[in-house]
C-alpha positions in Angstrom: -22.1 0.8 2.2 -19.5 2.4 0.0 -15.9 1.2 0.5 -13.6 4.2 0.5 -10.1 2.6 0.7 -9.3 0.0 -2.0 -6.6 -2.6 -2.3 -4.6 -2.6 -5.6 -2.2 -5.3 -6.6 0.5 -4.9 -9.3 2.0 -8.3 -10.1 3.5 -10.2 -13.0 6.9 -10.8 -14.5 6.8 -7.6 -16.6 8.4 -4.3 -15.7 6.5 -1.4 -14.1 5.0 -2.6 -10.8 6.8 -0.2 -8.5 6.7 2.5 -11.1 2.9 2.2 -11.4 2.6 2.4 -7.6 4.8 5.5 -7.5 2.7 7.0 -10.3 -0.4 6.7 -8.1 1.5 8.3 -5.2 2.5 11.2 -7.4 -1.0 11.7 -8.7 -2.5 11.6 -5.2 0.1 14.1 -4.0 -1.4 16.6 -6.4 -4.5 16.4 -4.2 -2.5 16.8 -1.0 -2.8 13.1 -0.2 0.0 11.5 1.8 1.6 8.2 0.8 3.8 5.9 2.9 5.8 3.5 0.8 7.5 0.6 2.6 10.0 -1.0 0.3 10.8 -4.6 1.3 13.9 -6.2 -0.3 15.2 -2.9 -1.7 18.3 -1.4 -0.1 18.4 2.2 1.0 20.0 4.5 -1.6 19.9 1.9 -4.4 16.9 3.4 -6.3 16.5 6.8 -7.8 13.2 7.4 -6.0 15.0 7.4 -2.6 16.8 10.6 -3.7 14.0 12.4 -5.6 10.9 12.0 -3.7 12.0 13.5 -0.3 13.4 16.6 -2.0 10.6 16.9 -4.5 7.5 15.9 -2.6 6.8 16.1 1.1 3.7 14.0 0.6 5.5 10.8 -0.4 7.5 9.1 2.4 9.6 6.2 1.1 11.1 3.8 3.7 13.4 1.1 2.2 13.9 -1.9 4.4 15.8 -4.5 2.5 19.2 -6.0 1.9 18.9 -6.6 -1.8 18.0 -9.7 -3.7 17.2 -12.8 -1.7 16.9 -16.3 -3.1 15.6 -19.6 -1.8 18.5 -21.3 -0.1 19.9 -18.0 1.3 20.0 -17.5 5.1 16.6 -15.9 5.5 17.0 -14.8 9.2 18.4 -11.3 8.5 15.8 -10.8 5.8 13.0 -11.9 8.2 14.4 -9.4 10.7 14.3 -6.6 8.1 10.8 -7.5 7.0 9.6 -7.5 10.7 11.2 -4.1 11.3 9.5 -2.7 8.2 6.2 -4.1 9.3 6.5 -2.5 12.8 7.5 0.8 11.2 4.4 0.6 9.0 2.1 -0.2 11.9 3.5 2.7 13.9 3.2 5.2 11.1 -0.4 4.2 10.4 -1.4 4.7 14.1 -0.8 8.4 13.5 -3.4 8.2 10.9 -2.3 10.8 8.4 -1.6 8.6 5.4 -4.1 8.1 2.6 -2.1 5.5 0.7 0.1 2.7 1.8 2.4 1.1 -0.8 3.8 -2.3 0.3 6.5 -2.6 -2.4 7.7 -6.2 -3.1 5.3 -7.6 -0.5 4.4 -10.5 -2.8 8.1 -11.5 -2.9 8.3 -11.2 0.9 5.3 -13.5 1.4 6.4 -16.0 -1.2 9.8 -16.3 0.6 8.0 -16.7 4.0 9.5 -13.5 5.4 6.1 -12.5 6.7 3.2 -14.9 7.2 0.1 -14.9 5.1 -2.1 -14.8 8.2 -0.4 -11.6 9.4 -0.8 -9.8 6.1 -4.4 -10.9 5.3 -5.5 -10.0 8.8 -4.0 -6.5 8.4 -5.7 -6.1 5.0 -9.1 -7.3 6.4 -8.8 -4.8 9.3 -7.1 -1.9 7.6 -8.6 1.6 8.2 -11.6 1.9 6.0 -10.3 5.0 4.2 -6.8 3.7 3.6 -5.8 2.7 0.0 -3.2 -0.1 -0.1 -1.1 -0.9 -3.0 0.9 -4.2 -3.1 3.6 -4.9 -5.7 5.7 -7.9 -6.6 5.9 -10.9 -8.8 3.6 -13.9 -8.2 1.0 -12.3 -5.9 -0.4 -15.0 -3.7 -4.0 -16.1 -4.5 -5.1 -15.0 -1.0 -4.0 -11.4 -1.7 -5.6 -11.4 -5.2 -8.9 -12.5 -3.6 -8.8 -9.6 -1.1 -7.9 -7.0 -3.8 -10.3 -4.7 -5.5 -8.0 -4.1 -8.5 -5.3 -6.5 -9.8 -3.1 -5.7 -12.8 -0.6 -8.2 -14.2 2.4 -6.7 -15.9 3.2 -9.2 -18.6 6.7 -9.3 -20.2 6.5 -9.4 -23.9 10.1 -8.3 -24.6 12.9 -7.1 -22.4 16.4 -5.9 -23.1 17.7 -8.2 -20.3 17.1 -11.0 -22.8 20.0 -9.5 -24.8 22.3 -9.4 -21.8 21.8 -5.8 -20.9 22.0 -5.1 -17.2 19.6 -2.9 -15.2 19.6 0.7 -16.5 20.0 3.5 -13.9 17.0 5.8 -13.9 14.9 3.3 -15.8 15.1 0.1 -13.8 16.2 1.5 -10.4 
């Protein structure tokens, strides 16, 4: 039996995980395919794609559900609440059934911080609609997710301008 919808993971400490996922969404849009992108961690209006995609492309729906960077030791309760809200939004949107691609941006980070449980995510992936493609991004993808994936790409940092003290560049990094 041919599996229609695949699971793709973009992970690693290098740049380009979200950009690669957006590239797939843009390409798929050329075929009339609809993408839902749930952005965990990232704040609304803080990345260029929040402004461009809605005006440029009706096939890509980006929903940012985050409060910015979160670190171990921070109070995780508000971040957990945001992750839960994003997950419920995603489930509701998928019930309608008109999306071909689901991007779960920074999901690896969310899972590593314990904002969503491994069981919840792996159960969803195991029972996802057969024709839905799922793309997961974020550093340090958990082994359980890598095992479930059909394609895993690790972005490896060789050199980055951050090492010279340069801050994130508008339009390039966000």
